[in-house]
C-alpha positions in Angstrom: 115.9 137.3 62.5 117.8 140.6 61.9 121.7 141.2 60.3 122.8 142.5 63.1 126.3 144.7 61.7 129.2 145.4 64.2 132.1 148.1 62.5 135.3 149.6 63.9 137.3 152.5 62.3 140.9 152.7 62.5 143.1 155.4 61.5 146.6 154.3 61.9 149.2 156.5 59.4 153.0 155.7 58.2 155.0 157.7 55.7 157.1 155.1 54.5 157.7 154.3 50.9 157.1 151.3 48.8 158.4 150.2 45.4 158.3 147.3 43.1 160.1 143.9 43.7 162.3 142.7 40.6 164.0 139.4 40.1 165.4 137.6 36.6 163.9 134.0 38.0 161.1 133.7 36.4 158.8 132.7 39.5 158.9 134.4 42.2 156.0 134.8 45.0 155.5 136.3 48.5 153.1 136.6 51.4 152.6 137.5 54.5 151.8 134.2 56.5 148.3 135.7 58.7 147.2 137.9 56.2 147.9 136.0 52.8 147.6 139.3 51.2 150.1 139.3 47.9 153.6 141.0 48.2 155.6 139.9 45.5 154.4 138.1 42.4 155.4 137.5 39.0 154.1 133.6 37.0 152.6 132.7 40.6 150.1 130.4 38.5 152.3 129.2 36.0 153.1 125.3 36.6 156.4 125.0 36.7 159.2 121.2 37.5 158.9 121.8 41.4 162.2 119.7 41.6 163.6 119.0 45.4 161.0 121.7 46.5 158.2 118.7 46.1 160.0 116.9 48.3 157.4 119.3 51.1 154.8 117.6 50.2 156.1 113.9 50.9 156.9 115.2 53.9 153.7 116.5 54.6 152.3 113.4 53.9 154.2 112.0 56.5 153.5 114.2 59.4 150.0 113.1 58.4 150.7 109.7 59.7 152.7 110.9 62.7 150.2 113.9 63.9 147.7 110.8 63.7 150.1 108.4 65.8 150.2 105.4 62.8 154.2 106.8 62.6 156.3 107.9 65.3 159.8 109.4 65.3 162.1 106.6 66.7 160.0 104.0 63.8 162.4 102.4 61.7 162.0 102.0 57.9 163.2 99.6 55.6 165.6 100.6 52.6 165.1 98.9 49.0 166.9 98.5 46.2 165.4 101.4 45.2 166.2 103.6 47.9 170.2 102.5 47.2 172.9 104.5 47.1 174.6 102.4 44.0 171.1 102.5 42.4 172.2 105.1 39.0 169.7 106.6 39.8 171.3 108.9 42.5 174.7 109.6 41.6 174.0 112.5 40.5 171.1 113.7 42.9 171.0 114.9 46.2 170.8 111.7 48.7 172.0 110.6 52.3 173.9 108.1 51.2 171.8 104.8 52.1 172.3 100.8 51.8 170.2 98.0 50.4 168.2 96.2 53.8 169.2 99.0 56.3 166.9 100.4 58.7 166.7 104.3 59.0 164.3 106.2 61.7 162.1 108.5 60.5 163.7 111.1 62.6 167.0 111.4 60.6 164.5 110.3 57.2 162.9 113.6 57.8 166.6 115.7 58.5 167.9 113.8 56.0 165.0 115.0 53.7 165.5 118.9 54.9 168.9 119.3 55.2 170.3 117.1 52.4 167.5 117.4 50.4 168.2 113.0 50.1 165.9 111.7 47.3 166.6 107.9 48.3 164.4 108.9 52.0 162.2 110.2 49.4 161.6 106.4 48.6 162.1 105.2 51.9 159.0 107.3 52.9 156.8 106.2 49.6 157.2 102.9 49.6 157.1 102.7 53.6 154.0 104.4 53.5 152.0 103.1 50.2 153.8 100.3 49.3 156.2 101.7 46.2 156.4 105.3 45.0 153.7 105.2 41.6 151.2 104.4 44.5 152.8 107.3 47.0 152.2 109.7 44.6 148.1 108.9 44.4 148.7 110.3 48.8 150.1 113.1 47.6 147.8 114.0 44.7 144.6 113.5 47.4 146.7 116.0 49.6 147.2 118.7 47.3 143.6 118.4 46.7 142.2 119.3 49.7 144.4 121.9 50.1 143.5 123.0 47.6 146.3 123.2 45.1 144.3 121.9 41.9 147.0 122.9 39.5 149.9 120.4 41.3 150.8 116.9 39.8 153.0 114.8 40.8 155.4 111.7 39.3 157.7 111.3 41.8 158.3 111.6 45.9 161.9 112.9 45.2 161.3 115.7 42.8 163.9 113.8 40.1 162.9 115.0 36.4 158.7 113.9 35.0 157.1 115.2 32.9 153.9 115.6 35.4 156.2 117.1 38.0 154.9 119.9 37.7 153.8 122.9 40.9 153.0 126.3 40.7 154.8 129.3 43.5 151.2 129.8 44.6 150.4 126.5 44.9 153.3 125.9 46.8 153.5 129.2 49.3 150.2 127.6 50.3 152.0 123.6 50.6 154.4 125.7 52.8 151.8 127.9 55.2 150.3 124.4 55.9 153.3 122.9 57.3 153.7 126.1 59.2 150.6 126.3 61.0 149.6 122.4 60.9 152.6 120.4 62.1 153.8 123.0 64.9 156.0 120.7 67.0 157.3 119.2 64.1 158.3 122.5 61.5 161.2 124.1 63.8 162.9 120.7 62.1 163.3 123.3 58.9 166.0 125.7 60.8 168.4 122.8 61.4 171.6 124.0 59.6 173.5 121.0 59.5 172.9 117.0 59.9 175.7 114.8 60.2 174.5 111.0 59.8 175.4 108.5 62.2 174.3 105.5 60.7 176.2 104.9 57.3 176.3 101.0 56.6 180.0 101.5 54.3 182.6 103.0 54.0 182.2 105.1 50.7 179.0 106.7 52.0 180.8 107.5 55.2 183.7 109.7 53.5 180.8 111.1 51.6 179.0 112.1 54.8 181.5 114.1 56.4 181.3 117.0 53.5 177.8 116.8 52.7 176.4 118.1 56.4 174.9 122.0 56.1 171.5 122.4 54.5 171.3 123.4 51.4 168.3 126.7 51.7 171.6 128.9 53.0 169.2 131.6 54.0 168.8 129.8 56.9 172.5 131.5 57.3 172.2 133.9 55.9 169.3 135.9 57.0 168.3 136.2 60.7 165.1 135.4 61.6 164.8 132.5 58.3 163.8 129.3 59.3 162.6 126.8 56.5 161.5 125.3 54.0 163.3 123.7 51.1 165.6 124.4 48.2 165.9 122.7 44.6 167.4 122.1 41.7 168.0 121.0 38.5 169.9 121.9 35.6 166.9 122.6 33.2 164.4 124.8 35.8 167.3 126.1 37.2 167.1 126.7 41.1 163.7 127.6 43.8 163.5 127.8 46.8 160.5 127.8 49.3 161.3 130.0 52.3 160.2 131.5 55.2 161.2 134.0 57.5 159.8 136.1 61.3 161.3 139.8 61.9 159.5 141.3 64.8 157.3 138.4 65.3 155.7 139.0 61.2 155.8 135.8 59.1 156.8 136.4 55.5 156.7 132.9 53.1 158.4 133.7 49.9 158.7 131.0 46.4 161.0 131.9 43.9 161.8 129.1 41.1 163.8 129.5 37.7 166.3 131.3 39.1 169.5 130.6 37.4 172.1 132.3 39.3 175.2 131.1 40.5 174.6 128.3 42.9 172.4 128.4 46.4 174.5 131.3 47.7 172.8 133.5 45.1 169.8 132.2 45.7 169.0 132.5 49.5 170.6 136.2 48.2 167.7 136.8 46.1 165.2 135.4 48.6 166.9 137.5 51.1 166.7 140.6 48.9 162.7 140.1 48.2 162.2 139.0 51.9 163.5 142.8 53.0 161.8 143.8 50.4 158.1 142.9 52.1 159.3 143.9 55.8 160.3 147.2 54.4 157.6 148.2 52.7 154.7 146.6 54.1 152.8 146.8 56.7 150.5 144.2 58.5 147.6 144.2 61.1 146.3 141.1 63.1 143.0 141.8 64.8 141.6 138.5 66.0 144.2 135.5 66.4 141.9 131.9 67.5 140.3 131.7 70.1 139.4 135.6 70.8 136.4 137.1 71.5 135.3 139.4 68.1 131.3 139.7 69.4 129.1 137.7 71.6 125.8 136.9 69.7 122.6 135.7 71.3 121.6 132.1 70.5 117.7 131.4 70.3 116.9 127.8 72.0 120.2 127.8 73.4 121.0 126.0 76.5 123.8 129.1 76.8 122.5 132.7 75.6 124.9 133.7 74.4 128.0 132.5 71.9 131.2 133.9 71.5 132.3 134.8 67.3 135.9 133.3 67.3 138.3 133.2 63.9 139.5 130.0 62.6 143.0 131.7 61.7 144.4 135.2 61.9 142.4 137.9 61.1 145.2 140.0 59.4 145.7 142.6 56.2 149.0 143.7 54.7 149.0 146.6 53.0 151.8 148.9 51.9 153.7 151.0 54.4 152.7 154.4 52.1 149.0 153.5 52.3 148.8 153.6 55.7 146.0 151.9 58.2 143.9 155.0 57.6 140.8 154.4 56.1 140.4 150.8 57.3 136.9 149.8 58.6 136.6 146.1 60.2 132.9 144.7 60.1 131.1 141.3 61.8 128.2 140.9 59.7 125.8 138.1 61.5 122.0 136.6 62.0 120.7 137.0 65.2 119.6 135.3 67.2 121.6 132.6 66.2 119.4 129.4 66.2 120.6 126.5 68.9 121.9 123.8 68.8 125.3 125.3 67.9 129.3 123.4 67.5 132.1 125.2 68.1 133.5 125.3 64.6 130.0 126.5 62.6 130.4 129.9 60.4 128.1 131.8 62.6 129.1 135.3 60.1 131.8 136.7 58.2 134.3 139.2 59.2 135.3 142.1 56.5 138.3 144.4 56.0 137.6 147.5 53.6 140.3 150.2 53.1 138.0 153.5 51.5 135.4 151.2 50.6 137.3 148.4 49.2 137.1 145.3 50.8 141.0 144.2 51.2 140.5 140.8 53.5 137.0 138.2 54.7 136.7 135.6 57.2 134.5 133.3 58.7 132.4 133.7 61.7 133.2 130.6 64.0 131.4 129.7 67.5 134.2 129.4 69.9 131.9 126.7 72.0 129.8 124.6 72.0 126.1 125.9 72.9 123.4 122.8 73.2 119.9 122.8 72.6 117.7 123.6 74.7 114.8 120.7 76.1 111.1 120.8 73.6 109.2 122.4 77.1 111.6 125.3 77.7 111.5 125.8 73.4 107.4 126.1 74.0 108.1 128.2 77.0 110.2 131.0 75.0 107.6 130.9 72.0 105.1 131.9 75.0 107.0 134.8 76.2 107.6 135.8 72.9 104.0 136.1 71.8 103.5 137.7 75.1 105.9 140.1 74.2 107.6 138.9 77.1 111.2 138.5 76.4 
């Protein structure tokens, strides 16, 4: 087989000034969603208590059950005494305000977790899916490992202070991008600004609920294009937020943790500044999206003469606007021909982007379609034709 290189050169020029972003938060991380490129990184790999941002993992485990068809949005989960609003755990903590014995729709539990940051709702989910909250943390841990979140650990489903509740800003961003990309039918719920729960079982809760309807993620209210995800707060750890915003068709994902500003409004303004910094000082170029043809590769013993190479996720690069795209080169590397059988999704090469000779992005080239192998007689005939130099 021969190693084939397919390349093309780009020469776009921009000239917008770039500057460093500074924040008083202990940790900050900002990436381009398509390319995964880091735009801001401050203590991004330092483990910190995630507070209620841990509920994103609780939701991800639940979303897997919904995606698999084992749970439906209108299913009702029971509330135990562990999730009862009179449990002392929930007196100072965020909650939906649930009562022992009632049942709650999954849809309401999700909105309660997203909008009201309901710790009680996280316990309801954990107990229904795993029997108890401790067993559920095992599901959270396995989910984290599957996503490559090797540092994160979990002590509960709510984010209440626990020595095992530790995550990095980088891994919170990994989790956020997973939620955005893998649950497209559910993700729009994260943009919900107001949730009015209408199944309170107690007069105190009904009165409490009148003033607890707005999403704690105030970025939704102050930044056009903001559509998620989750805030968190503890007295010791300060404020944190995992956020996403789309401007001009481009999505950025950001994380701030250990921020000691004055409340969720100040937190939103800090995230808005970081997002605006990213949008104003960097640019990205998406070269290929999943399913688009990168190259058409000859096959060996294939029932089809060619297989289309594509990418699993958008292939993009992000650069400072001051640098521009001059000197960017995209190269597809593959062995030709590709031996059949070939299954859709099989790796058949590598796509590499360089700028002035330095690699800035790489991704697997994968088969878009399945190519079956020809029968034995045709393989023998193919070999004869090659030996006779007739192919």
